[in-house]
Backbone bond lengths (Angstrom), bond angles and torsions (degrees), N, CA, C in turn:
res aa  C-N    CA-C-N  psi(-1)  N-CA   C-N-CA  omega(-1)  CA-C   N-CA-C  phi
1 X - - - 1.446 - - 1.513 113.03 -
2 X 1.275 115.39 123.83 1.487 120.22 -176.09 1.492 113.03 -93.36
3 X 1.290 119.38 139.66 1.444 120.46 -179.03 1.625 107.09 -97.28
4 X 1.311 110.52 143.38 1.489 115.85 -178.96 1.514 111.21 -72.04
5 X 1.325 112.41 130.63 1.473 116.79 -170.63 1.565 104.01 -80.84
6 X 1.357 116.59 138.88 1.474 120.63 175.41 1.453 111.14 -62.91
7 X 1.320 113.49 150.12 1.514 118.37 -178.42 1.517 107.57 -72.84
8 X 1.330 113.64 137.23 1.425 119.43 178.53 1.449 110.79 -79.20
9 X 1.335 121.19 158.79 1.480 124.22 -178.73 1.560 110.31 -56.35
10 X 1.339 115.25 -35.53 1.525 117.03 178.61 1.491 112.37 -64.91
11 X 1.415 115.93 -46.37 1.449 118.67 -178.37 1.574 110.99 -67.78
12 X 1.358 114.11 -34.14 1.522 116.31 175.77 1.531 111.28 -61.71
13 X 1.290 118.14 -40.98 1.461 119.53 -179.33 1.515 111.45 -71.39
14 X 1.296 119.99 -31.62 1.384 122.96 173.83 1.480 113.65 -66.84
15 X 1.375 117.03 -41.62 1.452 120.34 174.15 1.511 114.05 -65.72
16 X 1.342 117.22 -39.88 1.429 120.56 178.12 1.530 110.87 -67.02
17 X 1.294 117.09 -34.38 1.462 119.27 179.61 1.548 109.53 -70.35
18 X 1.322 117.86 -38.60 1.423 119.00 175.92 1.540 112.35 -63.51
19 X 1.362 115.33 -42.86 1.457 116.28 179.22 1.506 113.17 -63.67
20 X 1.380 116.18 -43.36 1.431 121.46 177.09 1.449 113.72 -57.15
21 X 1.416 115.29 -42.10 1.440 124.47 -178.44 1.582 109.47 -64.15
22 X 1.343 116.66 -43.74 1.396 123.20 -177.51 1.561 110.84 -65.43
23 X 1.331 115.07 -45.07 1.497 116.16 177.17 1.507 112.95 -74.12
24 X 1.256 117.09 -26.38 1.479 119.74 172.98 1.533 110.97 -63.09
25 X 1.326 113.90 -39.40 1.472 119.29 -179.39 1.507 109.54 -71.04
26 X 1.366 117.55 -47.41 1.414 120.09 -176.30 1.524 114.74 -62.23
27 X 1.323 114.97 -47.44 1.455 123.64 -179.42 1.536 110.18 -64.96
28 X 1.359 114.42 -35.33 1.511 118.57 178.31 1.526 110.77 -61.51
29 X 1.355 115.11 -44.50 1.448 118.59 -178.66 1.513 110.79 -66.76
30 X 1.321 116.34 -44.77 1.532 121.20 -179.21 1.533 112.18 -62.48
31 X 1.345 113.99 -28.95 1.434 120.51 -174.99 1.516 114.56 -85.68
32 X 1.265 116.67 -9.53 1.476 121.08 -174.25 1.486 110.22 -62.02
33 X 1.329 120.17 -50.41 1.444 123.71 -179.61 1.554 111.95 -61.28
34 X 1.345 114.91 -39.47 1.453 118.39 174.41 1.488 115.26 -62.15
35 X 1.336 113.72 -43.06 1.446 116.91 -179.08 1.520 109.99 -67.20
36 X 1.331 117.98 -40.00 1.457 120.52 177.96 1.514 107.80 -59.81
37 X 1.315 118.93 -47.89 1.455 121.38 179.69 1.500 112.05 -54.49
38 X 1.295 117.82 -48.42 1.500 124.16 176.58 1.482 111.96 -58.25
39 X 1.328 117.13 -42.72 1.432 120.55 -177.45 1.559 111.91 -65.80
40 X 1.415 114.12 -47.36 1.450 118.78 -176.51 1.518 109.81 -65.72
41 X 1.279 117.46 -48.66 1.506 121.89 -178.81 1.563 110.79 -65.62
42 X 1.313 113.39 -38.23 1.510 116.92 -179.64 1.541 110.81 -64.86
43 X 1.354 116.97 -45.17 1.422 121.53 178.09 1.556 111.79 -59.40
44 X 1.361 112.24 -46.25 1.466 117.25 -178.90 1.491 110.17 -63.26
45 X 1.356 120.88 -43.10 1.463 121.89 177.73 1.486 113.96 -65.67
46 X 1.374 114.75 -30.79 1.496 118.95 177.95 1.491 112.52 -66.26
47 X 1.402 117.59 -24.51 1.505 122.73 -179.74 1.484 109.70 -114.57
48 X 1.371 117.21 27.08 1.467 121.49 -175.09 1.524 110.44 -61.64
49 X 1.359 116.71 -43.69 1.457 116.74 -176.77 1.588 110.31 -72.22
50 X 1.271 120.76 -29.12 1.439 123.62 -179.96 1.573 109.18 -71.65
51 X 1.325 114.84 -39.13 1.497 119.55 -176.44 1.547 108.71 -93.62
52 X 1.316 117.79 1.32 1.506 123.14 175.88 1.611 109.52 56.88
53 X 1.295 117.49 41.03 1.440 118.72 -179.12 1.479 112.25 -70.79
54 X 1.366 116.34 -25.70 1.462 118.71 175.27 1.493 116.55 -68.83
55 X 1.385 112.77 -20.32 1.453 118.31 178.00 1.525 114.88 -104.59
56 X 1.290 116.04 -2.16 1.465 122.40 -178.15 1.544 107.84 -90.25
57 X 1.285 117.01 115.13 1.495 122.51 179.84 1.527 110.90 -73.85
58 X 1.266 114.66 148.16 1.534 120.61 172.38 1.477 107.93 -84.70
59 X 1.300 118.73 124.96 1.444 125.69 -175.69 1.496 110.71 -117.03
60 X 1.255 123.08 20.37 1.453 128.42 -178.52 1.586 104.17 -98.31
61 X 1.314 116.46 111.52 1.534 119.94 -175.43 1.531 110.79 -57.64
62 X 1.374 119.20 -41.12 1.458 120.72 179.26 1.446 114.14 -59.10
63 X 1.340 116.84 -41.51 1.467 120.81 -179.29 1.580 110.59 -71.29
64 X 1.318 115.71 -36.70 1.501 118.33 172.87 1.497 113.10 -63.90
65 X 1.362 116.61 -37.46 1.441 120.28 177.12 1.530 109.26 -67.44
66 X 1.280 118.92 -39.50 1.445 125.15 177.74 1.565 111.12 -56.12
67 X 1.317 113.23 -43.65 1.486 117.66 178.76 1.522 113.57 -80.94
68 X 1.365 116.07 -4.88 1.476 117.30 178.22 1.477 113.95 80.85
69 X 1.283 119.26 21.72 1.498 124.68 -178.46 1.521 106.43 -89.20
70 X 1.261 118.47 112.61 1.453 124.52 -179.40 1.520 112.43 -97.09
71 X 1.296 121.30 164.48 1.493 122.65 178.65 1.539 107.84 -67.24
72 X 1.295 116.23 154.27 1.519 121.84 178.36 1.484 111.25 -56.22
73 X 1.293 117.65 148.00 1.477 122.36 174.09 1.527 110.93 -66.04
74 X 1.305 116.41 -45.59 1.441 120.61 178.63 1.532 109.96 -120.82
75 X 1.379 114.16 122.37 1.434 118.41 -175.74 1.556 104.55 -135.88
76 X 1.356 116.48 127.91 1.443 120.85 -177.68 1.535 104.91 -143.74
77 X 1.396 115.11 135.15 1.391 125.89 176.32 1.532 113.38 -108.59
78 X 1.240 119.42 127.56 1.486 120.75 -179.02 1.603 105.62 -116.98
79 X 1.334 114.59 109.06 1.500 119.85 -178.19 1.496 107.33 98.06
80 X 1.332 113.80 159.91 1.465 120.04 -177.48 1.517 111.98 -124.25
81 X 1.288 117.39 1.97 1.535 123.21 -174.87 1.471 105.22 -83.65
82 X 1.383 114.00 -176.52 1.435 121.40 174.74 1.549 111.05 -65.39
83 X 1.316 117.17 -24.45 1.484 122.32 -178.16 1.511 109.23 -94.04
84 X 1.310 120.54 24.90 1.495 123.03 179.77 1.527 109.21 -59.58
85 X 1.364 114.04 148.10 1.409 122.47 173.65 1.522 109.16 -96.94
86 X 1.310 118.00 135.80 1.475 117.84 -177.86 1.518 107.33 -128.03
87 X 1.349 116.64 131.82 1.457 122.23 173.38 1.540 106.62 -110.71
88 X 1.373 112.52 130.53 1.436 119.27 172.74 1.523 106.82 -134.09
89 X 1.326 112.43 102.38 1.526 120.55 -175.06 1.516 108.13 58.58
90 X 1.287 116.82 -113.11 1.467 121.02 -175.77 1.568 114.04 -103.56
91 X 1.307 116.85 15.99 1.420 121.07 -178.22 1.567 109.17 -117.20
92 X 1.335 115.79 147.76 1.412 124.11 -179.17 1.545 109.28 -127.64
93 X 1.417 114.43 131.83 1.435 119.48 174.28 1.531 110.88 -116.17
94 X 1.265 112.72 150.54 1.501 122.90 174.72 1.547 108.71 -125.07
95 X 1.336 115.61 105.07 1.450 120.53 -176.29 1.524 110.57 53.91
96 X 1.356 116.88 49.10 1.413 127.56 177.55 1.465 114.31 60.19
97 X 1.341 114.34 26.47 1.467 123.48 171.08 1.520 109.09 -112.72
98 X 1.327 118.49 122.56 1.482 118.61 -179.23 1.526 110.19 -71.59
99 X 1.273 118.37 127.97 1.492 121.39 -178.17 1.483 113.52 -121.87
100 X 1.403 116.22 -11.73 1.463 114.41 -179.03 1.591 107.90 -157.16
101 X 1.279 112.38 141.47 1.429 122.05 172.39 1.547 107.80 -130.00
102 X 1.323 117.35 95.87 1.451 119.60 -169.54 1.509 108.78 -86.14
103 X 1.323 116.54 169.68 1.439 122.94 173.47 1.508 116.36 -74.39
104 X 1.337 116.36 -26.14 1.429 123.92 -179.06 1.560 109.40 -125.94
105 X 1.397 116.60 160.78 1.461 118.44 -179.97 1.520 109.45 -61.64
106 X 1.322 114.13 142.84 1.471 119.07 -178.86 1.518 109.47 -89.28
107 X 1.350 117.24 152.08 1.438 121.72 -173.42 1.550 112.34 -107.63
108 X 1.386 114.10 -45.87 1.469 117.51 -172.95 1.473 109.36 -149.07
109 X 1.357 114.63 158.10 1.464 121.09 175.45 1.523 108.80 -152.98
110 X 1.314 116.59 148.10 1.451 121.79 -179.74 1.546 113.86 -162.92
111 X 1.302 118.95 162.59 1.418 124.29 170.47 1.537 113.28 -84.72
112 X 1.265 117.78 138.45 1.452 123.99 174.15 1.527 110.64 -135.26
113 X 1.296 115.41 103.74 1.464 119.31 -177.41 1.588 106.45 58.64
114 X 1.396 113.03 -121.93 1.503 120.06 -179.18 1.513 114.06 -92.10
115 X 1.351 115.40 15.05 1.448 118.27 -172.36 1.526 109.01 -125.63
116 X 1.364 115.93 168.01 1.415 124.59 172.53 1.549 105.79 -123.28
117 X 1.389 113.79 129.82 1.502 117.73 179.34 1.484 104.97 -113.54
118 X 1.365 113.49 144.55 1.444 121.43 173.45 1.547 107.10 -145.21
119 X 1.362 118.25 156.21 1.379 118.27 -176.71 1.550 112.13 -152.18
120 X 1.309 118.76 150.55 1.449 122.05 164.18 1.514 108.90 -114.95
121 X 1.201 120.09 -159.52 1.479 121.95 -171.82 1.488 111.74 -68.94
122 X 1.379 121.52 -25.43 1.451 123.14 -171.48 1.503 109.33 -127.43
123 X 1.249 124.52 -8.03 1.487 124.87 -170.86 1.493 112.30 -135.75
124 X 1.352 113.17 147.54 1.479 120.04 174.27 1.545 108.41 -120.13
125 X 1.339 114.49 131.40 1.498 122.16 -174.71 1.497 106.54 -112.71
126 X 1.378 113.76 132.76 1.482 121.32 -179.90 1.594 108.14 -117.69
127 X 1.283 117.21 126.37 1.423 125.09 -176.39 1.519 111.08 -125.43
128 X 1.352 120.14 154.08 1.391 120.98 168.96 1.597 108.27 -83.16
129 X 1.285 114.18 177.01 1.481 118.59 -178.82 1.513 114.86 -61.50
130 X 1.334 118.41 -21.59 1.442 123.76 -179.45 1.504 110.15 -87.46
131 X 1.291 118.89 -5.62 1.487 121.37 -179.32 1.490 117.66 91.59
132 X 1.326 115.32 13.26 1.461 120.07 179.43 1.565 110.14 -86.34
133 X 1.322 120.30 123.93 1.398 126.93 -179.43 1.537 109.69 -58.78
134 X 1.277 117.83 124.13 1.442 120.38 179.95 1.571 114.23 -106.87
135 X 1.297 113.26 -30.92 1.491 118.57 -174.38 1.540 110.02 -163.73
136 X 1.277 116.31 145.11 1.481 123.50 171.73 1.560 109.60 -127.29
137 X 1.316 112.89 124.85 1.472 119.84 178.45 1.507 113.98 -111.17
138 X 1.313 115.36 143.61 1.525 121.64 177.34 1.506 107.17 -146.64
139 X 1.274 116.11 -170.58 1.465 121.28 -177.63 1.565 112.94 -56.66
140 X 1.274 116.16 -33.01 1.462 121.48 178.62 1.513 113.45 -62.27
141 X 1.325 118.23 -22.74 1.427 122.36 -179.47 1.542 109.71 -105.89
142 X 1.294 118.80 9.40 1.436 123.74 179.52 1.534 118.42 94.73
143 X 1.309 114.69 6.50 1.484 120.33 179.80 1.540 107.98 -71.68
144 X 1.317 119.34 134.66 1.467 123.07 172.99 1.549 110.59 -58.06
145 X 1.315 115.91 154.53 1.471 120.58 -179.68 1.519 110.26 -99.84
146 X 1.292 114.93 169.77 1.458 123.00 177.93 1.526 112.91 54.93
147 X 1.379 115.83 58.79 1.427 121.67 -175.88 1.571 108.97 -73.49
148 X 1.339 112.88 145.45 1.458 118.64 179.04 1.521 114.60 -124.54
149 X 1.315 117.09 -31.75 1.514 118.18 -175.28 1.504 107.95 -159.55
150 X 1.414 114.71 155.86 1.405 123.24 172.89 1.497 110.90 -103.82
151 X 1.367 116.14 139.82 1.479 118.79 177.92 1.479 109.71 -130.95
152 X 1.419 116.75 150.01 1.396 123.30 177.45 1.546 112.97 -121.89
153 X 1.246 118.41 140.73 1.445 123.75 -178.61 1.515 110.91 -134.33
154 X 1.286 118.67 126.82 1.472 122.98 178.84 1.547 108.64 -89.23
155 X 1.337 116.37 112.65 1.449 122.95 -177.63 1.528 112.36 -108.92
156 X 1.330 120.68 127.00 1.433 121.59 178.72 1.562 112.57 -63.86
157 X 1.330 116.94 140.07 1.446 114.07 175.90 1.537 109.59 -86.76
158 X 1.334 113.07 169.36 1.412 117.14 178.60 1.530 113.61 -65.60
159 X 1.329 115.85 154.74 1.450 123.26 -176.00 1.524 116.03 56.23
160 X 1.375 115.72 21.58 1.453 117.48 176.73 1.504 116.38 62.61
161 X 1.345 118.57 35.51 1.472 121.25 -177.28 1.540 112.86 -92.35
162 X 1.343 114.04 12.47 1.418 116.34 -178.01 1.508 112.69 127.48
163 X 1.315 117.16 -165.53 1.442 121.33 177.91 1.575 110.98 -130.37
164 X 1.318 116.07 158.62 1.431 124.18 175.96 1.513 108.91 -123.77
165 X 1.328 119.27 156.09 1.382 124.32 178.63 1.471 112.65 -96.02
166 X 1.313 120.92 120.65 1.477 122.81 177.01 1.556 106.45 -100.22
167 X 1.316 111.87 143.32 1.487 120.91 -179.67 1.513 110.00 -99.16
168 X 1.310 114.96 131.55 1.498 124.16 172.14 1.490 112.32 -114.09
169 X 1.305 114.78 145.23 1.450 120.68 175.30 1.465 108.47 -121.49
170 X 1.353 117.75 127.29 1.450 124.27 170.09 1.542 110.57 -89.34
171 X 1.272 117.07 123.24 1.530 121.96 -176.65 1.576 105.45 -126.31
172 X 1.386 109.24 172.59 1.451 117.11 174.55 1.500 112.45 -64.48
173 X 1.364 117.29 -25.18 1.438 120.61 -175.39 1.504 111.73 -97.10
174 X 1.347 118.25 -2.72 1.463 120.83 178.02 1.524 111.53 138.56
175 X 1.315 120.38 -164.30 1.407 125.20 -178.94 1.505 111.00 -109.18
176 X 1.387 116.69 143.55 1.462 124.36 -173.96 1.471 107.89 -129.59
177 X 1.368 117.74 140.07 1.389 124.54 177.04 1.507 109.85 -109.94
178 X 1.303 119.56 140.80 1.423 124.97 179.60 1.511 109.23 -96.15
179 X 1.403 117.19 152.55 1.439 119.42 170.27 1.490 109.72 -79.01
180 X 1.300 120.37 -175.15 1.458 125.99 -169.97 1.495 108.52 -68.92
181 X 1.340 121.45 -30.61 1.473 126.04 -179.65 1.525 113.09 -92.21
182 X 1.303 117.81 4.17 1.431 122.48 -179.71 1.523 113.21 53.49
183 X 1.351 113.04 41.15 1.442 120.41 179.43 1.551 114.55 -105.66
184 X 1.373 113.42 -41.75 1.390 119.94 -175.88 1.594 111.24 -116.15
185 X 1.325 114.94 140.98 1.468 118.51 -177.78 1.478 110.28 -120.17
186 X 1.270 119.62 131.97 1.461 126.42 -174.62 1.548 106.15 -122.88
187 X 1.333 113.74 128.52 1.447 119.43 177.17 1.551 111.46 -77.00
188 X 1.333 112.66 138.11 1.464 118.67 -177.78 1.524 111.54 -169.99
189 X 1.319 109.67 -177.36 1.494 118.01 179.78 1.506 110.04 -99.42
190 X 1.308 119.12 117.91 1.489 121.20 -176.47 1.524 108.70 -71.65
191 X 1.345 111.87 145.27 1.498 117.73 177.45 1.584 110.00 -80.85
192 X 1.313 110.46 173.58 1.455 115.67 -178.78 1.519 114.19 -66.09
193 X 1.338 111.70 -20.18 1.536 115.37 -178.48 1.507 112.72 -80.48
194 X 1.307 120.48 0.84 1.407 124.60 178.45 1.519 106.88 -80.19
195 X 1.342 115.16 125.11 1.457 126.02 178.17 1.562 112.07 -100.04
196 X 1.268 120.29 112.19 1.496 121.37 179.17 1.478 108.33 -84.12
197 X 1.361 114.10 128.29 1.416 122.63 -174.49 1.579 109.69 -68.89
198 X 1.292 114.28 125.29 1.417 120.64 178.67 1.545 110.44 -125.15
199 X 1.352 117.70 148.05 1.438 121.79 178.02 1.543 112.13 -72.42
200 X 1.337 114.11 160.62 1.504 119.49 178.10 1.561 105.96 -61.07
201 X 1.330 113.69 150.57 1.525 116.67 177.88 1.470 113.68 -58.24
202 X 1.322 117.56 -34.26 1.448 121.49 -175.73 1.518 107.32 -131.65
203 X 1.307 117.79 154.40 1.423 122.27 178.12 1.541 107.28 -107.00
204 X 1.309 117.83 132.72 1.469 124.59 178.02 1.552 108.65 -56.93
205 X 1.362 117.81 124.09 1.489 118.93 -176.50 1.540 112.88 -57.17
206 X 1.401 116.17 -29.72 1.432 116.45 176.33 1.572 111.33 -65.28
207 X 1.292 117.29 -32.12 1.445 120.50 177.36 1.550 109.68 -65.92
208 X 1.355 117.38 -38.66 1.398 123.77 -179.87 1.548 109.98 -63.43
209 X 1.299 113.61 -47.07 1.501 118.83 177.26 1.549 111.75 -65.00
210 X 1.286 116.05 -35.85 1.429 119.47 -179.62 1.598 110.93 -68.29
211 X 1.371 112.87 -38.56 1.472 115.50 178.63 1.496 109.31 -63.65
212 X 1.299 119.17 -40.27 1.470 124.44 178.17 1.501 108.66 -61.83
213 X 1.394 114.88 -53.80 1.451 115.35 -175.47 1.466 120.57 -66.89
214 X 1.356 112.26 -14.35 1.516 115.79 177.53 1.506 112.19 -64.06
215 X 1.307 120.21 -19.53 1.453 123.28 177.41 1.490 114.36 -82.79
216 X 1.319 118.45 -4.74 1.446 120.58 -174.90 1.526 108.36 -142.54
217 X 1.352 116.99 123.27 1.444 121.34 176.05 1.513 112.77 -105.84
218 X 1.304 114.30 161.08 1.488 118.67 179.04 1.554 111.68 -64.63
219 X 1.285 115.75 -31.47 1.485 118.90 175.51 1.526 111.06 -56.97
220 X 1.343 114.03 -47.67 1.462 118.17 177.57 1.531 112.49 -58.81
221 X 1.288 118.37 -43.28 1.471 124.14 -176.86 1.566 106.84 -62.89
222 X 1.330 117.64 -46.76 1.415 122.80 -179.25 1.547 115.01 -64.88
223 X 1.326 111.87 -35.49 1.491 117.83 173.94 1.508 112.87 -64.53
224 X 1.314 114.40 -42.20 1.514 120.16 178.70 1.505 108.80 -69.14
225 X 1.340 115.90 -38.97 1.520 117.91 179.91 1.547 110.85 -68.54
226 X 1.295 114.77 -36.33 1.503 118.32 -177.20 1.532 109.12 -72.13
227 X 1.303 119.13 -37.35 1.462 120.68 179.68 1.512 116.82 -87.79
228 X 1.412 116.44 -9.85 1.402 120.10 -175.05 1.501 117.67 89.01
229 X 1.315 115.93 -3.75 1.494 117.33 -178.60 1.512 115.34 -70.49
230 X 1.384 113.26 -16.50 1.456 118.40 -178.14 1.527 111.88 -65.40
231 X 1.348 116.66 -23.30 1.517 123.24 -175.45 1.487 108.82 -101.18
232 X 1.288 121.06 9.73 1.485 121.21 175.83 1.503 113.65 100.81
233 X 1.300 116.91 179.46 1.469 124.70 -174.17 1.537 108.05 -65.90
234 X 1.338 119.77 -41.91 1.437 121.33 -173.05 1.603 109.81 -69.09
235 X 1.295 114.91 -19.85 1.480 117.37 -176.69 1.529 107.85 -74.69
236 X 1.337 119.19 -22.97 1.457 120.24 175.43 1.536 110.76 -60.88
237 X 1.356 114.23 -37.93 1.483 116.73 177.67 1.508 113.47 -68.55
238 X 1.372 113.75 -34.64 1.436 116.85 178.23 1.563 110.74 -68.32
239 X 1.369 112.85 -37.75 1.507 117.22 175.94 1.608 111.46 -62.00
240 X 1.321 116.79 -34.88 1.414 123.38 176.35 1.446 111.08 -65.47
241 X 1.373 117.34 -45.54 1.444 122.29 -179.58 1.509 111.22 -62.47
242 X 1.383 116.57 -42.13 1.465 121.56 -175.80 1.551 102.43 -65.93
243 X 1.339 119.10 -41.18 1.463 122.46 -177.64 1.537 111.92 -58.59
244 X 1.278 115.40 -43.20 1.416 122.18 175.89 1.585 111.98 -66.29
245 X 1.337 113.63 -37.65 1.498 117.06 172.05 1.442 114.31 -58.99
246 X 1.358 115.84 -39.84 1.461 119.82 -178.50 1.486 109.98 -70.34
247 X 1.350 116.77 -37.20 1.493 119.28 175.17 1.565 111.82 -60.04
248 X 1.400 112.44 -40.41 1.458 116.53 178.17 1.570 111.92 -64.40
249 X 1.283 115.24 -40.31 1.451 122.35 -179.28 1.591 108.19 -60.88
250 X 1.313 115.61 -44.80 1.491 120.09 -178.92 1.469 110.32 -64.78
251 X 1.399 118.16 -46.10 1.479 123.17 -172.14 1.589 106.45 -72.07
252 X 1.413 115.58 -43.12 1.464 116.13 -176.08 1.528 109.43 -71.55
253 X 1.345 118.27 -31.70 1.474 117.43 176.93 1.557 112.45 -65.43
254 X 1.381 112.96 -37.97 1.447 117.15 178.63 1.565 110.57 -67.32
255 X 1.362 114.94 -37.10 1.453 120.12 -176.86 1.534 110.46 -69.64
256 X 1.373 117.31 -38.51 1.465 121.97 -177.05 1.535 107.40 -73.43
257 X 1.347 116.35 -33.89 1.517 120.22 174.06 1.501 112.17 -61.40
258 X 1.312 114.44 -47.40 1.450 119.81 177.68 1.544 112.45 -61.95
259 X 1.264 118.36 -35.04 1.414 121.42 177.44 1.509 116.59 -65.73
260 X 1.375 114.90 -27.38 1.462 120.44 -179.20 1.487 106.14 -91.20
């Protein structure tokens, strides 16, 4: 009966080197896709400001569903042209450009001469045609409370030089008319010529998708993909394991190179 000879230090090193080389090769292959993912997302994030990824909304419904972003509770479209006004809960867009995020849900919005008016229950917002906020009115400036609707009335000017638009507000306490400068409000009974602003019967589906996508940018998606957060909490552990595997590949590659 022969006894098995113990492995010599030289044979043990050769066996260890073969094992390290095999695992170096396996982990290298498995890490290729992960490395490519990090490279692509890293380069994109490095140029995020140039490519405006932080301002580019995600418009893929399945991705919005994955993030749990639901359609707004209150959505109203005023106008059907490219310069339509869109209300989504407490936010206001002018031609797909966000111009207001109010503290309370918005009720109505419309164009008046060279301005844009919007309102919630307690405040009136005045913008220029480019969407820059010019003024905010509330009860402290004399604005009626508990607003319900916006109205417009075409009033002839003196000497027949044209007409001006007068703004009306419907409130829980009655109707109020503004002066030409929108500074003073007088309670009264509106004439039949007053047109109360109403939203479009239907909202363009693209507007609905845009309102959802405004809460998520491609920069955020790429950041989550780069860090692994896109795949949930357990993916962070996977990312850590892959990171350790890459460290092993680097160290084992250096060791194998030194051995040769």
